[in-house]
Backbone as a printed PyTorch tensor [residue, N CA C, xyz], in Angstrom:
tensor([[[102.2780,  13.1660,  52.4360],
         [101.6970,  12.6320,  51.1640],
         [102.0260,  12.9690,  50.3830]],

        [[102.7680,  13.5910,  49.0460],
         [102.7060,  13.6770,  47.9490],
         [101.7990,  13.5770,  47.0360]],

        [[102.1150,  14.6500,  45.6410],
         [101.0540,  14.0320,  44.3780],
         [ 99.9960,  15.0230,  44.4430]],

        [[100.3210,  16.4800,  44.3870],
         [ 99.1470,  17.7010,  44.6330],
         [100.3260,  18.5780,  43.3240]],

        [[ 98.9500,  18.9090,  42.3850],
         [ 99.3900,  19.2220,  41.2430],
         [ 99.1300,  21.2300,  41.6640]],

        [[ 99.7130,  22.3080,  41.7680],
         [ 99.0710,  23.6520,  41.8200],
         [ 99.7840,  24.0760,  40.1450]],

        [[ 98.4740,  24.9670,  39.9850],
         [ 98.9610,  25.4580,  39.2470],
         [ 97.8510,  27.2990,  39.0980]],

        [[ 99.2700,  28.3070,  39.0040],
         [ 98.6710,  29.8570,  38.9050],
         [ 98.7430,  30.4010,  38.1930]],

        [[ 98.3430,  31.1900,  37.1310],
         [ 97.6700,  32.5560,  35.7270],
         [ 97.3480,  33.2380,  36.2210]],

        [[ 98.7730,  34.0520,  36.1740],
         [ 98.7150,  35.8350,  36.1620],
         [ 98.1180,  35.9350,  34.3020]],

        [[ 97.0690,  36.9930,  34.5170],
         [ 96.8630,  37.6740,  33.0510],
         [ 97.2430,  38.9690,  33.1790]],

        [[ 97.3710,  39.4360,  34.0480],
         [ 98.5610,  41.1630,  33.5180],
         [ 99.1970,  41.2450,  33.1030]],

        [[ 99.3600,  41.4740,  31.5810],
         [100.8660,  41.8430,  31.2030],
         [101.8910,  43.0730,  31.4270]],

        [[101.0330,  43.7370,  31.9290],
         [102.1150,  44.2720,  32.2070],
         [102.9320,  44.8100,  33.9270]],

        [[102.8230,  43.7890,  34.3000],
         [103.7240,  43.9540,  35.9000],
         [105.0590,  42.0630,  35.3590]],

        [[105.6900,  42.0400,  35.9830],
         [106.2680,  40.7320,  36.0630],
         [105.4440,  39.9530,  37.5380]],

        [[105.5860,  38.5160,  37.4620],
         [105.3590,  37.7250,  38.3250],
         [106.2750,  37.6620,  39.2920]],

        [[106.2790,  38.3610,  40.6600],
         [107.5790,  37.7100,  41.4730],
         [107.4030,  36.7170,  42.3990]],

        [[108.7180,  35.7440,  42.2680],
         [108.3210,  34.8890,  43.1290],
         [108.4650,  34.2060,  44.2700]],

        [[107.3000,  33.7790,  44.9050],
         [107.3270,  34.7620,  46.1290],
         [107.9510,  33.5890,  47.5670]],

        [[108.7290,  33.3740,  47.8660],
         [109.6250,  31.7170,  48.6540],
         [108.5220,  31.6450,  49.3940]],

        [[108.1290,  32.2960,  50.3960],
         [106.6090,  31.7950,  51.3700],
         [105.2130,  30.4400,  50.2610]],

        [[105.5290,  31.5410,  49.2600],
         [104.2860,  30.6690,  48.7530],
         [104.5500,  29.2370,  48.1660]],

        [[106.1830,  29.1660,  47.8730],
         [106.7920,  28.4700,  47.2970],
         [107.3080,  26.7850,  48.9500]],

        [[107.4430,  27.3660,  49.8090],
         [107.4540,  26.7010,  51.1050],
         [105.9010,  26.1370,  50.9420]],

        [[105.1040,  26.8880,  51.2430],
         [103.4730,  25.8740,  51.7480],
         [103.3550,  25.0030,  50.4390]],

        [[103.9170,  25.5460,  49.3510],
         [103.0930,  24.5200,  47.9440],
         [103.8940,  23.0260,  48.9260]],

        [[105.8880,  23.1340,  49.0640],
         [106.0280,  22.1220,  49.5260],
         [105.5760,  21.5240,  50.4530]],

        [[105.1940,  21.7370,  51.6830],
         [104.8330,  21.2040,  52.9910],
         [103.0910,  20.8630,  53.1630]],

        [[102.4480,  21.2970,  51.4960],
         [101.4010,  21.1280,  51.5100],
         [100.7600,  19.7080,  50.7460]],

        [[102.4200,  19.5720,  50.2940],
         [102.2730,  18.2020,  49.7540],
         [102.1270,  17.8320,  48.0710]],

        [[102.4120,  19.5130,  47.1790],
         [102.1240,  20.1270,  46.0580],
         [104.1260,  19.3250,  45.5530]],

        [[104.0000,  18.5350,  44.8750],
         [104.6720,  18.5400,  43.4750],
         [105.3520,  18.3840,  42.3410]],

        [[104.2050,  19.2150,  41.7330],
         [103.8080,  20.0090,  40.4310],
         [103.8050,  21.1940,  40.0950]],

        [[104.2550,  21.6690,  39.7420],
         [104.1890,  23.8760,  39.8580],
         [104.4310,  24.2510,  38.8460]],

        [[103.1770,  24.8360,  38.3160],
         [102.7220,  25.6740,  36.7610],
         [102.3620,  26.7130,  37.2780]],

        [[103.3630,  27.4760,  36.3000],
         [103.2110,  29.6740,  36.3980],
         [102.9730,  29.5640,  35.1060]],

        [[102.2000,  30.9370,  34.5360],
         [101.9210,  31.2790,  33.7710],
         [101.5990,  32.6740,  33.6140]],

        [[102.2640,  33.9720,  32.8060],
         [102.7900,  34.8510,  32.9950],
         [103.4050,  35.2950,  31.9340]],

        [[101.8960,  36.2890,  31.3520],
         [102.5950,  37.1420,  30.2980],
         [103.9030,  37.9480,  29.8050]],

        [[103.6660,  38.5650,  31.5390],
         [104.9070,  39.2270,  31.4750],
         [106.1420,  39.2670,  32.3500]],

        [[106.5590,  37.4110,  32.7630],
         [108.1170,  37.4450,  32.5290],
         [107.5110,  37.3260,  34.3860]],

        [[108.7630,  36.1500,  34.8350],
         [109.0700,  36.1030,  36.1150],
         [110.4940,  37.1800,  36.9150]],

        [[110.4660,  36.9930,  38.1290],
         [111.2690,  37.4820,  38.2650],
         [110.9350,  37.1920,  39.6830]],

        [[112.5380,  36.6600,  40.1670],
         [112.7580,  36.7010,  41.7300],
         [114.3100,  37.1770,  42.1360]],

        [[114.4400,  36.9830,  43.5460],
         [114.6910,  37.7490,  44.2530],
         [115.8110,  37.0760,  45.9530]],

        [[116.3000,  37.3690,  46.0560],
         [117.2680,  36.6430,  46.8370],
         [118.4840,  35.0360,  46.6800]],

        [[117.5220,  34.2120,  48.0700],
         [118.1520,  33.0450,  47.1340],
         [116.7780,  31.7020,  47.4690]],

        [[116.4580,  30.7000,  46.7010],
         [115.2780,  30.5420,  46.5230],
         [115.0110,  29.4890,  45.7680]],

        [[114.7930,  28.2430,  46.5420],
         [115.2290,  27.1290,  45.7730],
         [113.3670,  26.1610,  46.0860]],

        [[113.2360,  25.8910,  44.6300],
         [111.8020,  24.8810,  44.0690],
         [112.3190,  23.3900,  44.1150]],

        [[111.5260,  22.8060,  45.5320],
         [111.8800,  21.2580,  44.9180],
         [110.2860,  21.0350,  44.6750]],

        [[110.4610,  19.9210,  43.1780],
         [108.6550,  20.1650,  42.3930],
         [109.5300,  18.9150,  42.2770]],

        [[108.7370,  17.2900,  42.8270],
         [109.5810,  15.6060,  42.0000],
         [108.6800,  15.1590,  40.9820]],

        [[108.1310,  16.0330,  40.7250],
         [106.8440,  15.6380,  39.5710],
         [107.6620,  16.2640,  38.2570]],

        [[107.4580,  17.2570,  38.5230],
         [107.6300,  18.7780,  37.2800],
         [106.9460,  20.0910,  37.8160]],

        [[107.7280,  21.0790,  36.6620],
         [108.1530,  22.2470,  36.9920],
         [107.9150,  23.4720,  36.1010]],

        [[106.7080,  23.6960,  35.5740],
         [105.4000,  24.6700,  34.0780],
         [106.5940,  25.4150,  34.6070]],

        [[106.8880,  26.8670,  33.4760],
         [106.8720,  28.1830,  33.6680],
         [106.8090,  28.9420,  32.1020]],

        [[105.2870,  29.2300,  32.0240],
         [104.9350,  29.5400,  30.7340],
         [105.1650,  31.4030,  30.8710]],

        [[106.2000,  31.8840,  30.2070],
         [106.1820,  32.9340,  30.3160],
         [107.8090,  33.5720,  29.0870]],

        [[107.9020,  34.8140,  29.2270],
         [108.8570,  34.5640,  27.7690],
         [110.2900,  35.0710,  28.2020]],

        [[110.1620,  35.6590,  29.8260],
         [111.3240,  35.9530,  29.9040],
         [111.4290,  35.8310,  31.5830]],

        [[112.4650,  34.9120,  31.8590],
         [113.0610,  35.6250,  33.0180],
         [114.2130,  36.3050,  34.0520]],

        [[113.8180,  36.8010,  34.9910],
         [114.3490,  38.2650,  35.2610],
         [114.9830,  38.5160,  36.9370]],

        [[115.7590,  38.4570,  37.3830],
         [116.6500,  38.7120,  38.6610],
         [116.9460,  39.9340,  38.8750]],

        [[117.1330,  40.1140,  40.2200],
         [117.8220,  41.0920,  40.9310],
         [118.6040,  40.9940,  41.5260]],

        [[120.1470,  41.9480,  41.2140],
         [121.0970,  41.9790,  41.4210],
         [121.4010,  40.5470,  42.8640]],

        [[122.4450,  39.7390,  42.5160],
         [123.1930,  38.7920,  43.4530],
         [122.0650,  37.5760,  43.6330]],

        [[121.1350,  37.8070,  42.8670],
         [119.8420,  36.6690,  43.4560],
         [120.2670,  35.2240,  43.1210]],

        [[119.8200,  34.2610,  43.8590],
         [119.2820,  32.8610,  43.0110],
         [118.8320,  32.2800,  42.9720]],

        [[118.7820,  31.3450,  42.4860],
         [116.6450,  30.5760,  42.0340],
         [117.5130,  28.3290,  41.5440]],

        [[117.4110,  28.4790,  42.6480],
         [117.8000,  26.9180,  42.0700],
         [116.3560,  25.9000,  41.8570]],

        [[115.9600,  24.8540,  40.3910],
         [114.9650,  24.4530,  40.3890],
         [115.1570,  22.9320,  40.4260]],

        [[114.2400,  22.1810,  41.0600],
         [115.2000,  20.5900,  41.4710],
         [113.4140,  19.5300,  40.6870]],

        [[113.5850,  19.4290,  40.1970],
         [112.8830,  18.5500,  39.6470],
         [112.9640,  16.8380,  38.3730]],

        [[111.7240,  16.4380,  38.1440],
         [112.1330,  15.3800,  37.6950],
         [111.5620,  15.7090,  35.7910]],

        [[110.6230,  17.0370,  35.8790],
         [110.3670,  17.0710,  34.1310],
         [110.6910,  19.4310,  34.4650]],

        [[111.2070,  19.3700,  33.6420],
         [111.7920,  21.2150,  33.6200],
         [110.8780,  21.8660,  32.3140]],

        [[109.8620,  22.4170,  32.0190],
         [109.0290,  22.8400,  30.9340],
         [109.1660,  24.4450,  31.0090]],

        [[110.0090,  24.8660,  29.8970],
         [109.8810,  26.5380,  29.7500],
         [109.7630,  27.0080,  28.7940]],

        [[107.8620,  27.3800,  28.5830],
         [107.4420,  27.6430,  27.3300],
         [107.1290,  28.8220,  27.2670]],

        [[107.3910,  30.1100,  25.7460],
         [106.2240,  31.0820,  25.6580],
         [105.9330,  30.7370,  24.7490]],

        [[104.8140,  31.3200,  25.7370],
         [102.9280,  30.7170,  24.7310],
         [102.5600,  31.8940,  24.6570]],

        [[102.6860,  33.3710,  24.8990],
         [102.2130,  34.7900,  25.1620],
         [102.4640,  34.9910,  23.5540]],

        [[101.7670,  35.9750,  23.4340],
         [101.5530,  36.4790,  21.3480],
         [102.5160,  37.2280,  20.9010]],

        [[103.6250,  37.2220,  22.0370],
         [104.9000,  38.0630,  20.8570],
         [106.2000,  37.1950,  21.7710]],

        [[107.0420,  37.0450,  21.2720],
         [108.3280,  36.3700,  21.3670],
         [108.7810,  37.6890,  22.2880]],

        [[109.7470,  36.6000,  23.2800],
         [110.2930,  36.9920,  24.4150],
         [111.8780,  38.3970,  24.2300]],

        [[111.9700,  38.8530,  24.8200],
         [112.7880,  40.2760,  24.4770],
         [114.3530,  40.1670,  25.2050]],

        [[115.3790,  40.7120,  24.5410],
         [116.3040,  40.7820,  24.7730],
         [116.9920,  41.0250,  25.8950]],

        [[117.8040,  39.6890,  26.3020],
         [118.0790,  40.1130,  27.6030],
         [119.0910,  41.0400,  27.9540]],

        [[119.4690,  40.9910,  29.2530],
         [120.3880,  42.2440,  29.6620],
         [121.2290,  42.2360,  31.1490]],

        [[122.7450,  42.4850,  31.1700],
         [123.2860,  41.9750,  32.1340],
         [123.1270,  42.1220,  33.2820]],

        [[124.0340,  41.0830,  34.0250],
         [124.1190,  40.8320,  35.4120],
         [123.7170,  40.9510,  37.3660]],

        [[124.3790,  40.1360,  37.2280],
         [124.7460,  39.2760,  38.5280],
         [124.6060,  38.5240,  39.4440]],

        [[123.4410,  37.4280,  38.8670],
         [122.3310,  37.3240,  39.2750],
         [122.5840,  35.1660,  39.0430]],

        [[122.6010,  34.2460,  39.5600],
         [122.3850,  33.0900,  39.4250],
         [121.3240,  32.3380,  39.3830]],

        [[120.9970,  31.3720,  37.8680],
         [119.7250,  30.8130,  37.8290],
         [120.3530,  28.6020,  37.2370]],

        [[119.7760,  27.8570,  38.4380],
         [120.3450,  26.5540,  38.0710],
         [119.0340,  26.0820,  37.9070]],

        [[118.9760,  24.9450,  37.2290],
         [117.2460,  24.5110,  36.8790],
         [118.9630,  22.6290,  37.0210]],

        [[118.1120,  21.9610,  37.8420],
         [118.2160,  20.5540,  37.9850],
         [117.0250,  19.7640,  37.5260]],

        [[117.2640,  18.6400,  36.7490],
         [116.0320,  17.4650,  36.0650],
         [116.6210,  16.8740,  35.4130]],

        [[115.4620,  15.9450,  35.0990],
         [115.6190,  14.7840,  33.9920],
         [115.5100,  14.8970,  32.7630]],

        [[115.0000,  15.8500,  32.4180],
         [114.3800,  16.2790,  31.2090],
         [113.8930,  17.5380,  31.4320]],

        [[114.7790,  18.3530,  29.9550],
         [114.1330,  20.0000,  30.3900],
         [113.5440,  20.0860,  28.6810]],

        [[112.5030,  21.0870,  28.7780],
         [111.9560,  21.2640,  27.6670],
         [112.0620,  22.8960,  27.0760]],

        [[112.6630,  23.6440,  26.1110],
         [112.6500,  24.8740,  26.0070],
         [111.6040,  25.0730,  24.8480]],

        [[110.7770,  25.7170,  24.4570],
         [110.3410,  26.7160,  23.9030],
         [109.8300,  27.2640,  23.4320]],

        [[109.9660,  28.1830,  22.2010],
         [109.3210,  29.0000,  21.6280],
         [110.8610,  30.3650,  21.8420]],

        [[110.6850,  31.5390,  21.8580],
         [111.9470,  32.5330,  22.6040],
         [111.6190,  32.8500,  23.5730]],

        [[112.8070,  32.3950,  24.5600],
         [112.8150,  32.6780,  26.1640],
         [114.0710,  33.7000,  26.2670]],

        [[113.9330,  34.3470,  27.2980],
         [115.0470,  35.2570,  27.6020],
         [115.3690,  34.7410,  29.5260]],

        [[116.8770,  35.1800,  29.6330],
         [116.8360,  35.5500,  30.8440],
         [117.9760,  36.7760,  30.8400]],

        [[116.7380,  37.3410,  31.8770],
         [117.7010,  38.9780,  32.1920],
         [117.9390,  38.8970,  33.6210]],

        [[119.5550,  39.6450,  33.9880],
         [120.1530,  40.1480,  35.5390],
         [120.9320,  39.1450,  35.5870]],

        [[121.3500,  37.3410,  34.7930],
         [121.8170,  36.5210,  35.1050],
         [123.9110,  36.2660,  34.8960]],

        [[124.6560,  36.4240,  35.6100],
         [125.9510,  36.6310,  35.5670],
         [126.1820,  34.3720,  34.4240]],

        [[125.4020,  33.7460,  35.3030],
         [125.2770,  32.3370,  35.2840],
         [124.3860,  31.5540,  34.4730]],

        [[123.9020,  31.0760,  33.7500],
         [122.5710,  30.4170,  33.7030],
         [123.0180,  28.6130,  33.5190]],

        [[122.6810,  28.1580,  33.7940],
         [122.7280,  26.1630,  34.5190],
         [121.5310,  25.7160,  33.8620]],

        [[122.3250,  24.2710,  33.4070],
         [120.7820,  23.7480,  33.2310],
         [121.3430,  22.8130,  32.8340]],

        [[120.6170,  21.5810,  33.5870],
         [121.7130,  20.6890,  34.3100],
         [120.4280,  19.4170,  33.5930]],

        [[120.6020,  18.5870,  32.6600],
         [119.6000,  17.4950,  32.8520],
         [119.9550,  15.8240,  32.4480]],

        [[119.4180,  15.0500,  33.2750],
         [120.2300,  14.0310,  33.4960],
         [120.2240,  13.3620,  32.2470]],

        [[118.8410,  13.6630,  31.6960],
         [118.7310,  12.5560,  29.5450],
         [118.9720,  14.0550,  28.8920]],

        [[117.8820,  14.2700,  28.5230],
         [117.1220,  15.5900,  27.1140],
         [117.5910,  16.5120,  27.7340]],

        [[117.4200,  17.7100,  26.3030],
         [117.7510,  18.9370,  26.9450],
         [116.9010,  18.7510,  25.1700]],

        [[115.8030,  19.8810,  25.2820],
         [115.1060,  19.2290,  23.5370],
         [114.4150,  20.5390,  23.6580]],

        [[114.8370,  21.2040,  22.3040],
         [114.7160,  21.9540,  21.8790],
         [113.9380,  22.7500,  20.6740]],

        [[112.5590,  23.2940,  20.8980],
         [111.5760,  23.4620,  20.2810],
         [111.3730,  24.8190,  19.4310]],

        [[110.6130,  25.3220,  18.6930],
         [110.5940,  26.3710,  17.9760],
         [109.1780,  26.5160,  17.9870]],

        [[107.7760,  27.9130,  17.8980],
         [106.6460,  28.0030,  18.5200],
         [106.4530,  28.4150,  17.3520]],

        [[105.0590,  29.3750,  17.4530],
         [104.4850,  29.7660,  15.9620],
         [103.7530,  31.1510,  16.6480]],

        [[104.3290,  32.2650,  16.5550],
         [103.5500,  33.5720,  16.6410],
         [103.0420,  34.1060,  15.8770]],

        [[101.8890,  34.4660,  15.9160],
         [101.4620,  36.3400,  14.9490],
         [101.8970,  37.4370,  14.4930]],

        [[102.0060,  37.1470,  13.6720],
         [103.3290,  38.7370,  13.1210],
         [104.2920,  38.0760,  13.1310]],

        [[104.9410,  36.9680,  14.2030],
         [106.3590,  36.6090,  14.1250],
         [106.8080,  35.6310,  13.8550]],

        [[105.6170,  34.5500,  13.4180],
         [105.9620,  33.3140,  12.5620],
         [106.4580,  32.6610,  13.3730]],

        [[107.5330,  31.7420,  13.1020],
         [107.7880,  30.1480,  14.3750],
         [109.0060,  30.9050,  14.1730]],

        [[109.4670,  30.8520,  15.9390],
         [110.6680,  31.6250,  16.5280],
         [110.9840,  30.3880,  17.5320]],

        [[112.0470,  30.3870,  17.8130],
         [112.9140,  29.6010,  18.8150],
         [114.4890,  30.0450,  18.8290]],

        [[114.0870,  31.0310,  20.0750],
         [115.1780,  31.0950,  21.2550],
         [115.8380,  31.4570,  22.0270]],

        [[117.0730,  30.8550,  22.8720],
         [117.6020,  31.2640,  24.0470],
         [118.6990,  32.3500,  23.5640]],

        [[117.9560,  33.7890,  24.4860],
         [119.0640,  34.5930,  24.9650],
         [119.4730,  34.1000,  26.6390]],

        [[120.2710,  34.3160,  26.5020],
         [120.6520,  34.3460,  27.7760],
         [122.6060,  36.3040,  27.9020]],

        [[122.2380,  36.8230,  28.2230],
         [123.0990,  38.0630,  28.5600],
         [124.9590,  37.8850,  28.5560]],

        [[124.7910,  36.5520,  29.5180],
         [126.2280,  36.2060,  29.7860],
         [126.8680,  34.7450,  30.0480]],

        [[127.0170,  33.7910,  30.8620],
         [127.4930,  32.6700,  30.5070],
         [126.1350,  32.0770,  30.5250]],

        [[125.9750,  30.3060,  29.4470],
         [125.2380,  29.3720,  30.0710],
         [126.4570,  27.7990,  30.3960]],

        [[125.8850,  26.9000,  31.0120],
         [125.9560,  25.2400,  30.6270],
         [124.9840,  24.8230,  30.5030]],

        [[125.0150,  23.8720,  29.9160],
         [124.1360,  22.9530,  29.5030],
         [124.5830,  21.8260,  29.4520]],

        [[124.2210,  20.6370,  30.3850],
         [124.1380,  19.4230,  30.7920],
         [123.2590,  18.6600,  30.6120]],

        [[123.3560,  17.7980,  29.7510],
         [122.6180,  16.4730,  29.0920],
         [123.1490,  15.3420,  28.3070]],

        [[122.0890,  14.1790,  28.6290],
         [122.9730,  12.9890,  28.0610],
         [122.8210,  13.3120,  26.1370]],

        [[121.8070,  14.3090,  25.5900],
         [121.8080,  14.8990,  24.5190],
         [120.9990,  15.8140,  24.3170]],

        [[121.3030,  16.8320,  23.7710],
         [121.1490,  17.9490,  23.4530],
         [120.7630,  18.3270,  22.1710]],

        [[119.3320,  18.4390,  21.6580],
         [118.7830,  18.2700,  20.3720],
         [117.0630,  19.4720,  19.5990]],

        [[117.6850,  19.7400,  19.0320],
         [116.0880,  20.2940,  18.7490],
         [115.1990,  18.9850,  18.0040]],

        [[113.8050,  19.5250,  18.2410],
         [112.5300,  18.9590,  18.1120],
         [112.6640,  18.5100,  16.5050]],

        [[111.7080,  17.7140,  16.0540],
         [111.3600,  17.4240,  14.5900],
         [111.2520,  18.8160,  13.5070]],

        [[112.4330,  19.3550,  12.7830],
         [111.3960,  20.4540,  11.6860],
         [112.1290,  21.9280,  12.8010]],

        [[111.8290,  22.0980,  13.6910],
         [112.4400,  22.9950,  14.4930],
         [113.6300,  23.7420,  14.0850]],

        [[113.4280,  24.7540,  14.0290],
         [115.1260,  25.8650,  13.5400],
         [114.9570,  26.6260,  15.6200]],

        [[116.1620,  26.6430,  16.1570],
         [116.0470,  26.7670,  17.4980],
         [117.7370,  27.6620,  17.3800]],

        [[118.2420,  28.9610,  18.0820],
         [119.2410,  29.4840,  18.6360],
         [119.5060,  29.5850,  19.9110]],

        [[120.8690,  29.7220,  20.2270],
         [121.2650,  30.2670,  21.3760],
         [122.1950,  31.1560,  21.2960]],

        [[121.5220,  32.8760,  22.0060],
         [122.9010,  33.6770,  22.1570],
         [122.5140,  33.5300,  23.2000]],

        [[124.5450,  33.5720,  23.7300],
         [124.5620,  34.4750,  24.6220],
         [126.1860,  35.2640,  24.8140]],

        [[125.7940,  36.4260,  25.4080],
         [126.9540,  37.5800,  25.2590],
         [128.5190,  37.4630,  25.9930]],

        [[128.2600,  35.7590,  27.0910],
         [129.1850,  35.1760,  27.4330],
         [129.6200,  33.8960,  26.7210]],

        [[129.7730,  33.1370,  27.0960],
         [130.2810,  31.8680,  26.8210],
         [129.5780,  30.6670,  27.2680]],

        [[129.3210,  29.8470,  26.1230],
         [128.4570,  28.5190,  26.2920],
         [129.7200,  27.7060,  25.9280]],

        [[128.8660,  26.7380,  27.4800],
         [129.9730,  25.2740,  27.1980],
         [128.8230,  23.8500,  27.4970]],

        [[128.6320,  23.1140,  27.0720],
         [128.0660,  22.0300,  27.3650],
         [128.8590,  20.8720,  27.9310]],

        [[127.7690,  19.5380,  28.5450],
         [129.1380,  18.7360,  29.0970],
         [127.3780,  17.5360,  29.2130]],

        [[128.4680,  15.8350,  28.6160],
         [127.7280,  15.4620,  28.4480],
         [127.1680,  14.8080,  30.4670]],

        [[125.9920,  14.6820,  30.1670],
         [125.8400,  13.6210,  31.7620],
         [126.6420,  13.0000,  31.8510]],

        [[126.4380,  11.9290,  33.2550],
         [126.4140,  10.5510,  33.2980],
         [125.5660,  10.0630,  32.7310]],

        [[124.6610,   9.6520,  32.6430],
         [123.0450,   9.2230,  31.3380],
         [124.0140,   8.1220,  30.1180]],

        [[124.1590,   7.8890,  29.7850],
         [124.4940,   7.0180,  28.4600],
         [123.2780,   6.9880,  27.8990]],

        [[122.9930,   7.2840,  26.7810],
         [122.1880,   6.9970,  26.2510],
         [122.6270,   6.7480,  24.8140]],

        [[121.5950,   6.6990,  23.8180],
         [121.8280,   5.6990,  22.7320],
         [122.0170,   7.4540,  21.8830]],

        [[123.3910,   7.3200,  20.5240],
         [122.9510,   9.0240,  19.9010],
         [121.7150,   9.2840,  19.2470]],

        [[121.3320,   8.6180,  18.8650],
         [120.0740,   8.2520,  18.0100],
         [118.6880,   8.8950,  18.9300]],

        [[117.9130,   9.7000,  18.1270],
         [117.2560,  10.3500,  19.4680],
         [115.7080,  10.3900,  18.0400]],

        [[113.8170,  11.1870,  18.9170],
         [113.4230,  10.9420,  18.0990],
         [112.6890,  12.4460,  17.4550]],

        [[113.8070,  12.9400,  16.1410],
         [113.8550,  14.6110,  15.9860],
         [114.1750,  14.3570,  14.3380]],

        [[114.1230,  14.9770,  13.6470],
         [114.8330,  14.3050,  12.0700],
         [114.6020,  16.2840,  11.3590]],

        [[115.5550,  16.5070,  10.8950],
         [115.6540,  17.9080,   9.4010],
         [115.3660,  19.0980,  10.7780]],

        [[116.0330,  19.2280,  12.1860],
         [116.0570,  20.1670,  12.9840],
         [117.0130,  21.0900,  12.5110]],

        [[117.0100,  22.2250,  13.3450],
         [118.1440,  22.9120,  13.1700],
         [118.9110,  23.5740,  14.8470]],

        [[120.4500,  23.5340,  15.2700],
         [120.6640,  24.6050,  16.0530],
         [121.7440,  25.4710,  16.0480]],

        [[122.1030,  26.3830,  16.2130],
         [122.4960,  26.8990,  16.0890],
         [122.8530,  28.1070,  17.2260]],

        [[124.4370,  28.3670,  17.2570],
         [124.5390,  28.1130,  19.2880],
         [125.5350,  29.7230,  18.9510]],

        [[125.4230,  31.1170,  19.3490],
         [126.3080,  32.0940,  19.4530],
         [126.3940,  32.2950,  20.2870]],

        [[127.8680,  32.5670,  20.1860],
         [128.6980,  33.4870,  22.0270],
         [130.0460,  33.6760,  21.5020]],

        [[130.3530,  34.1930,  22.8830],
         [132.0380,  34.5890,  22.7760],
         [133.1380,  33.4580,  22.5210]],

        [[132.5440,  32.5950,  23.6390],
         [133.2610,  30.9430,  23.5820],
         [132.8430,  29.6030,  23.7220]],

        [[132.8760,  29.0090,  23.2910],
         [131.7310,  27.8200,  22.9590],
         [133.0760,  26.2790,  23.2100]],

        [[133.3430,  26.5290,  24.4220],
         [132.7680,  24.5950,  24.6010],
         [132.6980,  23.5080,  24.5910]],

        [[132.7610,  23.3360,  24.3400],
         [131.3230,  22.3590,  23.8730],
         [131.9150,  20.3970,  23.7220]],

        [[131.7760,  19.7530,  25.3960],
         [131.9290,  18.4210,  25.7800],
         [131.4620,  17.6740,  26.1220]],

        [[129.6940,  18.1190,  25.5300],
         [128.2400,  17.0630,  25.7660],
         [128.1210,  16.7770,  24.2370]],

        [[126.8150,  16.3320,  24.2250],
         [126.2360,  15.8060,  23.3640],
         [125.2530,  16.7200,  22.2970]],

        [[125.8740,  16.7750,  21.1580],
         [124.8090,  17.6900,  20.5790],
         [124.6270,  16.8880,  19.6890]],

        [[122.9070,  16.7210,  18.8110],
         [122.3180,  15.7650,  17.7810],
         [121.1570,  16.9230,  16.8000]],

        [[121.7390,  16.2670,  15.5420],
         [120.2430,  16.7700,  14.7600],
         [120.0720,  15.9410,  13.8180]],

        [[119.5230,  15.0660,  13.5360],
         [119.4940,  14.2760,  12.0630],
         [118.7780,  14.9070,  11.4110]],

        [[119.4860,  14.5250,  10.5480],
         [119.1970,  15.4220,   8.9730],
         [118.9570,  16.8030,   9.0380]],

        [[119.3130,  16.7720,  10.4860],
         [119.7450,  18.2920,  10.2210],
         [120.6900,  19.9520,   9.6530]],

        [[121.2120,  20.7760,  10.7390],
         [121.7830,  21.2480,  10.5630],
         [121.8940,  21.7700,  12.0990]],

        [[123.7670,  21.8680,  12.4800],
         [124.4280,  22.2030,  13.5910],
         [125.6010,  23.6700,  13.0700]],

        [[125.6520,  24.3120,  13.9170],
         [125.5700,  25.6010,  13.8010],
         [126.7050,  26.4640,  14.7610]],

        [[127.7720,  26.2750,  14.8480],
         [128.8020,  26.7990,  15.9290],
         [129.4540,  28.1050,  15.7020]],

        [[128.9750,  29.2720,  16.1580],
         [129.8220,  31.0340,  15.9440],
         [130.6760,  31.6820,  17.6810]],

        [[131.2790,  31.6040,  17.2680],
         [131.8830,  32.5140,  18.3930],
         [132.7000,  33.2550,  18.0630]],

        [[132.2630,  34.7380,  18.6840],
         [133.6210,  35.2700,  18.7140],
         [135.1000,  35.7330,  18.7020]],

        [[135.4850,  34.1460,  19.3960],
         [136.9810,  34.0000,  20.0350],
         [137.9050,  32.6690,  19.4570]],

        [[136.7200,  32.2720,  20.4470],
         [137.1470,  30.3450,  20.1330],
         [136.1670,  29.2780,  20.4640]],

        [[136.1180,  28.3570,  19.4030],
         [135.9460,  27.0920,  19.5990],
         [136.6230,  26.1940,  20.1850]],

        [[136.1360,  25.0980,  20.8470],
         [136.3820,  24.0730,  21.3500],
         [135.5570,  22.9700,  21.6240]],

        [[136.1380,  22.0380,  21.0750],
         [135.7510,  21.0980,  20.4350],
         [136.0080,  19.8880,  20.9790]],

        [[135.5610,  18.8240,  22.0520],
         [136.2480,  18.0920,  23.1960],
         [136.5780,  16.7370,  22.5640]],

        [[137.7280,  16.0850,  21.5770],
         [136.9320,  14.7580,  21.1470],
         [136.6200,  14.1230,  22.2340]]])
């Protein structure tokens, strides 16, 4: 039997929460198909881990970090990554691990950072939506920072209404269009998306109705016809 929701909240902001493979295995075996994890200090992982949650995964943390060579795969219908702490997430740093998320919908909200990954892959069969968030003393912040390469696959990638969102990658950013073909029109307006990377290889669909899209590369920008 599936259909359970498991929520875990860590209030200590001094130490990252380390994902426990045994906990994840027990949740899946126990019939849980929605997992929510909230921690103000960030999330870390090691080894090779896969989390399968049919209904949804919510990660509320300023950053996700990994040990050298670690791999984390998330499989779900709706992935929400939110930084709702009182301070924006810090800058990312380099390294050797892999992070992959496969979902129908992916929501990124606030200022988020991936640390220790050679490659971050976000695959959405439908939309990737980008939203800023208000932080006391910092104002509205919407940012995704990765140390190396980032791949985004979706039917549509867009900032939500009025959101100003920036993607910063130390390596290359590549976008792809998913096999789901949706209308270019989205329920969003006057949003802004800026992508900063070494190289940008755009083969996907990025939209910002009545807003702005800026692609900034140190070396090369490729726009697929």
